[in-house]
Every structure is written in C-alpha cells, then in structure tokens.
N, C-alpha and C positions, 0 to 999 in steps of 0.2 A: 949463556947467553942465548938471547930471541932469535929466530930467523928472520931476516928481513925478508918482509913478501916480496914478490916479484914485482914488475910493473902492472901487469894482467890482474894479480890479485888487488892491487891497491884500486885499480879501475874498475874491478865488478862490484868490489867492497863499495864506492862510491855512488856504482848505480844502483845499488841494493839499498842504500841508505844516504838517499839525498837529504835529509835532514840533518846528518853529525858526518860533517864532511870537515871541522876541525883539524888540526895535525894531531891535538891531543888525543881526539876521539878515534883516529886511524890509529894512534900509537895504541890504545887502550884495546881494541879491537882484536890487533896481535900481539898483545902481550908486551909490547916493545918498552924498555923503561933504559932511565940511565943513560950511560956512553951512547947507546946503540940509537940513542934518537938523532946522533949525526947523521949516521946512515940514512935512517928513514928521511931525514929531511935533504938528505943528497938526491934520494930517488926522486923525491917529490917535485926536487929542481929539476931534474931531468926531465921529468912527464912536461912540467911547465914548459922549459926551451923546446922541446919535440911539439908544442902545441897540443898535447893532449888533455892536459888540464890547465885551466884559468885559476888563478890567484886573485883572491875576493876580501882582502884585508887578512885577516887570522883564516879561513876557510878555502878548501879545492873545491874544481868541478870542472867537468867535462864539459868544453864550450860549446861542444856540440849536441848539449843536453842542456833545457830549461832548470833554472834553479827552483826547487819546490814550491815557492810562491813569487807569483810572476805579475808583473803588470802587462794587461792584455786590451787591445782592442777589439770591438766587436764587429765583424764583419758583414752580418747579417745572415739568413736565413739561409742553409744549403737545400739542395734540390730535393732534402728529403723532409725540409719542414723545419728540420734543427738549426739551433742559433750554433755559429762558430766563431772564431776569434783568432787573431794574429799575434804575436808576441811582438813588443815594442822596442826588447833589450834582446836581438837575436844575434849570438857573438859565434856562432857557426858556420863553415865554410860551406856547407850545403845550402839547398833552398830553406829559407822559416818556415817551421812545421805549423800545420793545420791543426787548430785546438777545438774540440767538440765540448760546448758548454751543457753542463749537468746540472738544469735547475732546480730547486726547492720550491715547495708550494710558499714559501713564505719570502721569495728573493721578488723583487722589484722588475718589472718589465725592463727589459732592455733591448737596445733598440741598435741599427748600424751607425759606428764611431764612437759608440759611448767608451770608456775606459774606465777597466775595473782593476782592481787587486784581488787575485784567483790564487787557490791553493791547486797546481797538476801536477798529473799522475801521469808516466809514461806509460802506454798502452800498445802503440803502432799497430794500429787498427789500419785496414784497408784505404779506408780515405780519411784517415787523423792518425798523428803521430802522438796526439796526448788527449786528455780529459781534464776538465776542471769544474771546479766549484767557487761561486762567488765570495770572496770577502767581504767586499763592499765594492760599491760606486766609485769613482773618482771625479769628482767634479761633474762638469755637462760637457756635453760633445763640443769641441772648439768648432769657432766658425772659422771658414779658411778663404782665401782669395787667392787668387791668379793676376800676377800683374807685372809692370816693371820698376824695378828699384832706381830709387834716384837716392844719390847718397849726401849726408851732409853732414854737420859739424857736429849733430848730435846723435850722428847713425845714421838715419836716412826714411824714405817714405818710400811706399808702394802705391802705386797709382793703376788703380783695378783695367781688367783687359775688359771687362763687361761693360758695355758700352750703356746700360741700366746704371751702374753705379757712380754715383758723382765727388763720395766722401774719398779719401784718401786714408792710407793707414801708416800709423807710427811705428818705426825700427828703432829700438834703443841700440847702442854701439856693441853692447853683447852677443845681441841675438839676430848679426846680421848674416850671420853664416859663411861670413868672407864674399858674399857677393858685392861684384863690380858696378859701376855708375852704369845705368841702361842695360843692366840685364833682366831677363824673365825669371820670376821667382814664384813659386808656390811658399804661401805663409799659413800661420794658424793664429788666432787672437790669442794674447796673451797677456792677462792681465784685465782691470778696467780699462774704461774709456780715459782717454787724457781731459787736462782742463779744458778743452778745446771741444770736446765730446766726440774726441776719432778715436777709433779702435786702436789698442798697440797689438804689436803682430812680432811671429818668431819668425824667422825662414825656416824652411824644414827641406826646401830642394831647390837646387839653382840649375835653371832649362837653358842660359845660354842667351845670344844674341836675339834679340825678337826680329830683327830686320832679316834676319835670315828665310829663305824659303820653307826650311824645316818646321820654324816657330810654329806657323800656321796650323801644322799638325798636331806638335806638343800642346799648343794651348788647345785644342779640340779632344785629345786624350783625355788631358789635366782637368780641364774644366769639367768635364761630364764623366768622369771616373770611367773611362775608358781602358781595357788593357790590350798593348800590343804585344805582351808577350806572354808565352805558356808555359804553364808548369812541367819541370824536368820528367814527371811521371808519364805527363802528356806525351810530350816528345817522342820519348822512349815505345808507349806504345803504337806511336804513328810508325815510326820508323821501325819497328818489327813487323809492320803488317806486309803482308803477301797479298800478289790480287788473288780473287778470288778464280773459282773453278768451276766446272758444271755438277758438280753435285748438288740435287735437288732443285736444278735449275730445266728451264726450258731452252731449248735453242733459238734465238732473233740473230743468230749473226749472218744471215742470209736478206733478212728484210734492209731494205735501201733506206734505214732510218738516217735522217743528218740533222746537227746541230745549227741554227740560227739565233745568231747572239749579236751583240753591238762590236764594232769592228775591234775597239780595247776589251773586251768582254776576258775576266780574271778566270772565269770557271765556266763548265759548261755541263749543267746539270740536266737538259732536257734534249730529247731528241724527237722529231716526227715523222710520217711518212702516213699518206692516204691512198687508198684505189678505190675504183668504183666496186661498190657491191655487185658480187656476180647474183647475187637472190632475185628471180624474176617478181618476186613479191613487194621487191623494194627498188622498182627502178628509179633511175637520177640520185640513188642514195650511196653512201660512201661507207667504208670501213676506215677509222680515223687509229691510228699507234701512235700514241704518247707513250715514250719512253723515260723513265727516270732513274738516276744516279740510285743505285742502292745504298747509300748511307749507312742503313742499319747491318748491315753484315759487317762494318767497321766500325762503329760506335754504338756500342753494347750497354744494355745498362748496368749502373753501376760504377762503369770502369775511368779510368779519371779522364778519358776523352770527353765523357758523357758528363760529367762532373765541369768539366770547361765550357763545351757547349751550352749546357745549362747555365752557367751563370752569366755565359754573353749574349745569349737569347738568339742573336743574329750577328752576322756581319755588317761594318759598317762601312760607304764607299766616301773616298774624297777623290778629289779630282786627280791623285797622283800617287794613290795609293788605296790599300784595302787594310781594315781592322779585320781579320778573318774571326769566323766561329770556330774554325777546323786547322789546324795546322799545315801549311802546304802541301806534308808529303800525301796528305787525303784533298784538301781542296782544287789544288793544283794538278794531282798525279793522277792516285788511285780512282776518288770517286769523279773526276771529272771525263766527259766523256768523248776523249780525243778521236780524233779520224783514224781509222782502222788498227785500233785497238781494242779487243775486248774487254769489255766492262760491264758489271753487276749492274742490275736492274731489275727496276717494278714495272711493270709493261701494264696500261691500261688499253684492252682495245673497243672501241666503242662505233657501234652504229646507227647512223642517221639518215631521214631519209631525204629527201629532193627540196624538203624547205628548212634542213636543219634542225630537225626537231629530232632528240635522239631517241631511239627505239629499245635500243638492250646495252648493258657493257658488260666487258668482264677483264679481270685482274688476274696478273702473273708475273711470278719471279723469275727471272733469266738470264741471261749470256745476251749482247749485243755488241755488233759493230758499225760504228756511225761510218757512213761511207762520205761523209763530206764534212768539213766544218765552215760554216758559211757565216757572213753576216747579214744583214738586213739591207743594205744598198746595194749590195751585189745579186741579191734574190729579186732585190725590184726591177732592178735594171735589167736581168734578165726576162722578167714577164712583160716588159717593156719593149724588148725586143734588140735590147742589148747585152744580150749574154757576153761572159769573157770566158777565158780557157776552163775554168773550174765546173762553171754553170751551163754551157754547153751540152758535156751530155747526160746531165741532169735534168735537164728543161724539160722534154717530154714524160718522162718514167718517173718523177719526182716531185719538178717544182710546179709542173701545170695542176697533176693531182690535188696540190696543195690548195690551190689556189681557188679550183673547182669545190672544193670541200667548205672553204673559208666563204665562199658566196652563199653557198647553202646557208652555214651558220648565221651568216650575215643577216639572212632573212629571218630567220629565229629570234633572233638579237633585236630586230627592229618589232619584231612582233611581241617582245616580250619588254621592252621599254626600259632599259637599266637607264639611269642615269649619263646622261650625254654630254659631260663638262669639255669643253675644248681649252685646255691649259697649258699654252707652251712651254717647253721644259729648256730652262736654260743649261747652256752647256761652257764651263769654264776650260778654256787649252793654257795649258802652260806650255813654256817651253823649257830646252833643257835645263838651263840655270832655274826650272823653278817658278819663277815668274811667269805672270798672266800674258799671254800675248794676245790674245780676244777672247771675248764671251759672244756665243751666239745661241740663236734659239733652233733648238733640233726640230728636223723635219718629223712630221707625222706620215709614215708609209703604211698601206696595207700590209707590206711584209711584218709591221709592227702588229699591228691587229690581228694578221692571220695566228702569230704564235699565241697572241694575249685570248683570243676566242679558245682556240683547243686547251690552254692551260685552264682557263674556266668551265670548259666543260669536262674534262679530267677530275676539276677538283669536285666537281658536282658529282660526278658518280663516285667519287671515293667516298664522301659524305652519306650519300644513298647507301654504297654498300655497305658501310659500317652502321647505320641506322638499322639496316636489314638484316645484320646479322647480329643484330642488340650487343655490338662491342661498344665502348665506350672509346672519345675521342676527342679530341680539342676542336671545337667550331670556331671556323671566324666569322665575328657577329659585327653586324651594323642596325644599331639599332635607328628606327623614326628619328627625326629632328625633333627640338625640342621646343612646343609653342611659340615659344616668345622669341626664340631666335627665326621662327617663320615668320613673327608680326615683324621684326626687324628687317626681315629680307624683304616683305612687301611695302616696305618704306623706301627702303632704295629703289626698289622695282617703278614706284609712282612717280618719285624723284627723275626716274628717266621716263617717264611716261609711258610706261608699261603695267600689265597687272599681271596677278598670282590670284588664283580664286582662293575664296573664304567658305566656310562653313560645310567641307567636306572632308571626308578620307583620306588624308594624303597618298597620293603616288606618286610614284617616281616619274611617270607619264604627265602629272600638272608641273612639275617642274621643268619639265624636257620643252613643255609649250613656252614657258617664260625665253626660254634659252633660246628656241626659236624665234622667237619675234624679235631679240637683241641681235641675231646673226645678223652680221653686215654693217648694223650700226656702232656709230663712237662709242656706245655704251656696252658693246659685247664684251669684254674681257672684264669692264666692272662686274658684271652681272653675272659671269661666271666665274668671277673669286667671290662674288657674297654668297652666292651659292655655295659653293664649296665653305666657306665658314661658317655658314648654317646646320652643316651638318654636324652629325655627333662621331666621335674618333671610335673608329673600328677597334674592337680586341678581341682577344682567342677567352672561350668557354668551355667549359665539358657541358653546359645547358644550351641548347640551341632557342636563340631567339630571331631566328634569319638575317639576310643580308639585304637592307633597304636598297642601298645604292645600286646592288646588280639586279634588284627585283627577284630574289630568289629566296626559298623556302629555309634550304638548308646548304651551307658551303662551308668549307674545311681547305686548308692548304695544304698537298700532295705535292707540289712539281717542283720546291726546290731546297730540298734537304740538305745541302750544300752549307746554305747561308740562313737557312731560318730553322730554328729547333723545334716549332711547332710543326713542320713538315717530317720531320723525323718521328715525332709523335705517331702522325697518322699514319706513317710507314708501319710502324712496330705496331698496332694496331690492326693494319690488314696483314700482316705476316700473323698476327695473333689469329685473327678472324678464319683465316684459311688454311692454318697449323702447318705453315711453312719452315718450322725451325724453332729452335729454342731461344733465340734473338728477338721475339715479339715483345710486345706491353705487358709487364708484368705486375701483379696483383699490387705492389705498394705503389707501382707510378699509375696505377689508376685511381688509388687511395689519395695520390699527392695530385690528382690532377686541376684541380682548382687552384693552387697552388702554384704549377706551373704555369698556368692560364695569368694569374696575375705578374710573376716573374718576367715572361718574356713580352705581355703587353708593356710592361716598363721600361726594357731595354728595347724595343722597339721604339718606343716614344724617345729615350734617350739617344738614341743612332739617328733618329731624324733631325733633335733641335741640333746634335752635334753637326750633322750635313748641313745643314740650314745656315749655322753661325759659322761656318768655314770659308760656305759659298759668299755670304756678305763680307768678311773681311777679303776673299781674295777679289770681290768686287770694288772693294774700297779701295784694294792697292793698284788697282787698274785704273779707278777715278782720281789717285791721288796728286798725278801729274797735270791734271785738269781743273782745278780750284779756280774758279772764276769765268769759268765755260757755262753758255747758256746751253738749259736742254729742254726739249717739249716732255710731257709727262701727262698722270692724271692723277687725281686725287683716290686714292686706293684705303684709307680709312682717319676717323676723324677724333680726335680725343680733347680731352680739356688743354691739356699741355700744347696742342698742334695740330699740323697736320699730316698726313703720310701722304706721299707723291712716289709711283712708281714711275720709272725714266723710261721711255718709250726707246732709246737705244739698246740698252743692256738689261733693263728690267729690274735693276736696282731698287730698292725701299729706299728712301731719305725723307727724313724730317724736316719740314718747315716749322721750326719752334714758335711760339704763339707772338713772343716780342717783331718775329722779322715778319708778320702778317699785317701790321699795320698800328698806327701810332695812338690808338685808341682802345678800351677795353671790349674782350668777347665774349657773348654767352655762348656757353656750349649746352646744345639741347641734345641730351641722350639718345631719345626716342627716334627724333628727325634725323638724331647722326649731322648737326651742321653746327656751324659756328658764325655767330651773326654780331657784325662791328655794332657796338651801342651808339655811333656816333653817325657815320655813314651808313647803316642796313648793310652793311656787303655781307654776301651769305656765301660761306664755304661749305660744300656737298662731296659726298661721293661722286665719284664719275666726270666731274667736271676736267677739262682742259686746262693746262696751267702751262705758261712759261717759269723756269726755276734759273737761277744761278747756285752754281756749286760755292760754297762757301768754306765746306770742312770735309775731309774724308782721311779717317784714321785707321788705316789696315790692324792697327794691333788691336782697335775693340769693334773694326766695321762699321762703327759708325758713320754715317753720311748728314751733313746737316746743308740745308737749304735755304735761299732766298727766294720770294714769292715776288714776281715781276708782272705777271699778266694773267690773267682768270679770263677764260672763253675769249683769249684773242683781245681783248680791254686791259687797257693800264689801270690800275687801282686806286679807286676815288680819294682823294686826298679828305682827310678828318677835319672838319672845321676847328677853330683855336678856342674859340668861345668854352669856358667850363674850365679849361686848363687852369690850373695851379692851386686848384681847390677840388673839394666834394670828393665823391667815390671814384671818380674817373682816374682824379691825381694820385690817389691811395693805391688802386690799380696799377698804376703805371710805376710806383715807385717799388712796389713787391715785384713788378716784372723786371725792372730795370736791375733789381739787385741779382735774382735767381740768375738774367742774364748776363752779367759782370761775373757772375761765380762760375758758369758756364765756359765761357771764355778761358775763364783762369785757367780752367782743369783743362780745356783744350791747347792752350800754349805749353802746360806743363808736358803733357802727351807726347808734343810733337821733339 
C-alpha cells in the first residue's frame, strides 16, 4: 500500500508542476494505485473545501496562483520602461499579482489595454510575482464607456456621461451584469455594431446612483483612469515608517519657518522665512529660507511606494476630496510640515539684493519644526492691519520680513517680465450633503503672490545647482507658442481693437503689452483667455528648453514632492549631487528620466482633465434648477457647430448650438473665428457680450446648452423669408433640424 501524501506534499507538487495537476498526474507522481486513489480523492476534496485548491474540470490548482497559461491585460509600461500586465481571472484572496512581460524579438508591439494569452511563471520578484511570455494577442483593445444604464425589454442601453458622445450603446439581456435602471455603469464594447450602427456593450462594473454626490467623483476616477486606492505592499511600507531623526541632517528647528496655505489645505509641504541680510555689502538685501518636506527619505527608488507614486505622477484635487500620490500616513502625517512637530526637510537658503536679484544660494538636508500653520487670508489680514491671535506674535518677526522680501522679488519679476495673465480661479463650495452650495471666484492676494515668488526662486536655484554639479534632472519645460496660434491670437486682438506686434522674436513682454491694453476694458477676460490658449502645454524633460511663460532659462520643480513626482526626482538629484546619503537618484533612474518625464507629463494632463470635467459637472448641477433663466456672458469660443459662452455669474461654459442662433445658414470662418449668417449678415465672434437663456444643464455629463437672446445689447435680426423652402439654405436647415431633434432626444433620455 502506497503512502498517501500529506496536504503539504500535494500543494508543493502542484506548485512545482503547474502543468500536471490532474488527479491521475498527482496519483502517478506519488505511486498511488487502485483503491488508494479513494484516499487521495478524499485529501484533494478536503484541500478544495479548505480553499487551498480550486477544482477546474479534472484538474486542481492553488487559487492563489495563476494557471500556467492565463489571459492577461497589458497595464502599460512601468517606471523601468518594462511592460506589465494583470490577470483577468484572478481567484485568490490576496491582491492580484503584477506580471512582467518578457518580449521576444518576433512578438508584436503591445500597448496598454491589450488582451493576451500568455504562459506565466511564478518568480516572486520584488516588484512582480510572475513573468509571462506572449502566446498570442486576443482581438483588440475593447472600447469602454461610462454612462447611465436604462433597462429595456431587450436588455438595455447606456447613455454616455461624456458630453461629447451623442450615441447610446446597446446592452443584451445576458450582458447587463445585474445593473438596475438608472444606475451608473462602466461597460466595454462586445461584438460588432448593431443594425442601427450603435455599439454593443457588456457591463463590467456597477457604480451606483448617478444622482448621489459621490457619483461625480466616481465618474472622474473611472473616466480618466485614476486610482483611489493603494497596493497592500505600499500601504504596509507607509505604515511601517518612523519619523526621521537628526542623523545626517542640519538642525533648523529654531528657525521660525511657517507654512502658508489655503485654509482647506490637505497637506503642507513648504515652509518659508526671511531675514534682513546682515552683510554690509548687501544693504537692503534678504536671506530667504525655503524648507520643503523630505519625501525622498521615505519614498526610496524601487520601493512599492515609489512604484505607486510613479504610476500616479501627481495628486489629483477635487472640491471635496483628493486622489493622493502618496498614502495618507505620508502625505497627511510624516511628510506634512505640521506646526510644532519635527519634520525632515530639504532647505534652500537664498540671498537676494534690494532689487530682488539672486546673489547666491545653497541647499541643505535638515530637520525643521514649523512655528505656525497659517492660511493666506489671515496672513494678508495681518499685514493689512487686522492680525488675529495667531498672527499677532508673528507679525514683526516673520510676516513683515516675508512681505519686505516679497516686494524686492516683485521688483525683479517686473524687470524680468514673465507672462502676466489674470485668470480668476473658480471655487466650488459644497455643503455637508455633497451638493453645490455656491460658486465663487477666489481672491488673488499678495499672500498668494508671496509664496509663489518664493517657490519660483527656490525652483530656479534647484535647477541651477544641478546644472552646475552636472547632475541629471527633470526640467519643467515651457516652449514658445506655435506661430499659427500666435496668428490666431492676433486675429482676436484685432477684433477687439487691440494690436500684437509682428515680425520680431516673440517675448513675454510683447504679450504683456497686449494684456495691458485690454486691462480695464470689456475685452479683458477674453484677451487673457486667448493668450492662455495660444500657449503650448508645459511638460517635464531631462533636456532643458527653458520656460517661456516665466521668462527663465532653466526651471525645475522642487517645492511640492508630496503631490508631484517631478519634485521627488529633483530632491533625489540634489541628494546625489551633495552626497547626502544612499537614497539619491540612481543610475537606473537616470537612464529612465526621459520615460519618467513622458509618464508624469501624461498623468498631469490626465489630472487636469479630470479636475476640469468634475468642475463642469458641479457647475451643471448648480445651474440645473435654473433652467429657463437668463444670464449675461461673453462668447469665449467659436466652432462650426455653435458658439461657447462663459457666464459672468459662475464662469461656467455653455454651448449655443448652431440651431439656436438663428433660422438661417451660418458660415464658419476658422481664421477669423467667426460665424456669419447667410441671410442677415449677423456675425458672432469671440469677445462679444451676449444675453442667453439656459435651456439645459445635465449634471451627469456637465453639459450646458444655451439659447441666444441678445448680442451686444441688441435683439437678434430676423432672417428674411425669401428663399425658404428650396435651395442650399433649405437643405442646410433640414440637416440642422435633424441634428437638433436627435440632440433633444438624447437630452430627454438623460433626464
């Protein structure tokens, strides 16, 4: 009689022989024959009931291990540039494993979202549990949609939350995933389009009631691919962290550094102080101290926290919450410069003269203790003569020296002439129930400008130090505007009766002169907006191409490592350059700097889009109970399909569809950015004052539709009736009417 193997023996065998897991394979391996197979079957059944094995047809496998051939989905390149994937059929209790793809020269190029059949091997490396080799690619990356599910007799349909999507998706009865009518769902395309040309969908995730306040956040993270949770190993690393001590650091705990942030700030990663320079050769000058949280002490290269931070790239901020780059143990505790608590920091000591020009600077790795956690409004009130209990003892020793140094920096800024845009920032105020209570424009105070100038100077000092020490880094690059965009800006300026010089090397000073011409006039906001639209998108790169907007030759981000990975890279570069420890920039990281620059530039754009779309949805919700009301605004954009208007009261952007402008054909001129009526000659252009009626506001999409009532205070001209009923005008009207009916139909469904 053969010995029946123990449960451990069986599990070890399956782990070592994942391709031979049928009962007969196990019996053969242990020499079990005849009636002894009954006992083997009993042991296997016990393992299955214990959850240690999973039975699949006639084979057994460990549910916490992947089968040797698995269906995977490519998740994209990691920080090291290698391609990774996730299993689509993970049955284990723990987190799904990370899988490294090992490509062959003959393999096709794979991208994020691709589904593949692959042979996987357990490796249990530091940053991945399996390695995989491609067998074949399975179809193509399915299109995905986020929308509201409407149940029908045939199954259902999905109305996309993207306001740019007019087509609904069809869902078969067996593909609803149990979704209820009116639920917010995520789905993917399943099969070819139906007979009406509509895509077929399979619901993969149910997200709940779209009318609940949390739905706005859920839409944002799902639509833009944000992650609001952290991997278990990253959380474990963060939870195990202890506060940094004095070893290897300078002591700045007696320096009266303070943090100055918004009143609702979720973290505090920078602190400042200024003192008069005692050097008799620098009369009227100052020494500025800028201390930044030393995140690099806690988030080291190659760690689980580092992988999470790299993949996120930055924190994403919403009116009621944040999707952080780092777990709260770091972002809200160990790396946040709380009042009265010792915190690890990197410190820039910068000497400026009386005109705000930088004379020299140095960097230090230290330990600080914030004297106070202040917010912008109370600091401004203190300098304006209304200090409170917290700012009274700091007024003479901290606040006045900061403002004196700021005025010197403002002199240098004026001489440098960076781009001086005046774009008021909207602030959505939510009530305790998550609904929009009000929408306001934030005041721009000298306290804001003070911190901004200190941070810019510290960023410049970081870039210059690393250049001088020949240490690789990521620059913040903002290239000159495209000539075609500048020509479009000139058209807008001319339409407003202003001028922008041609035929010379463009400088920010030229744009500032245009902005100065518009200041105080009705066209002020539109010119500021048009200048912003003419700018290129800033990005991160290991190559230095300067920063046009700030009029600086070299610029890097150093001051916000809690919420931006770029700053963490610069911190590590400074550590490497000064020899401050083993947690500096590594050779591997240097080789991947270009890849990292592309990654975090992408995540930054993603966050900006998510934040903007979320604000649009909150504004639509705020206006939804005022449908039919009239508003004043200004045309902010012209397209073939209509005109965009920015409402004065809230700053919300709404669309006047072409059908609502008039009962005639409108010619769109791309160069002059105008719409001109074929019958009346009425012309709409950017900057015109208009009165509109709110005809629709859909919170789930953020879409706002308007009806045009007046242009520049005058009623719309009536189109002559001649020519109606035939000719090209009539055909255009028919096409427009059909589109209008379709859009109204979609709008009614969404309601």
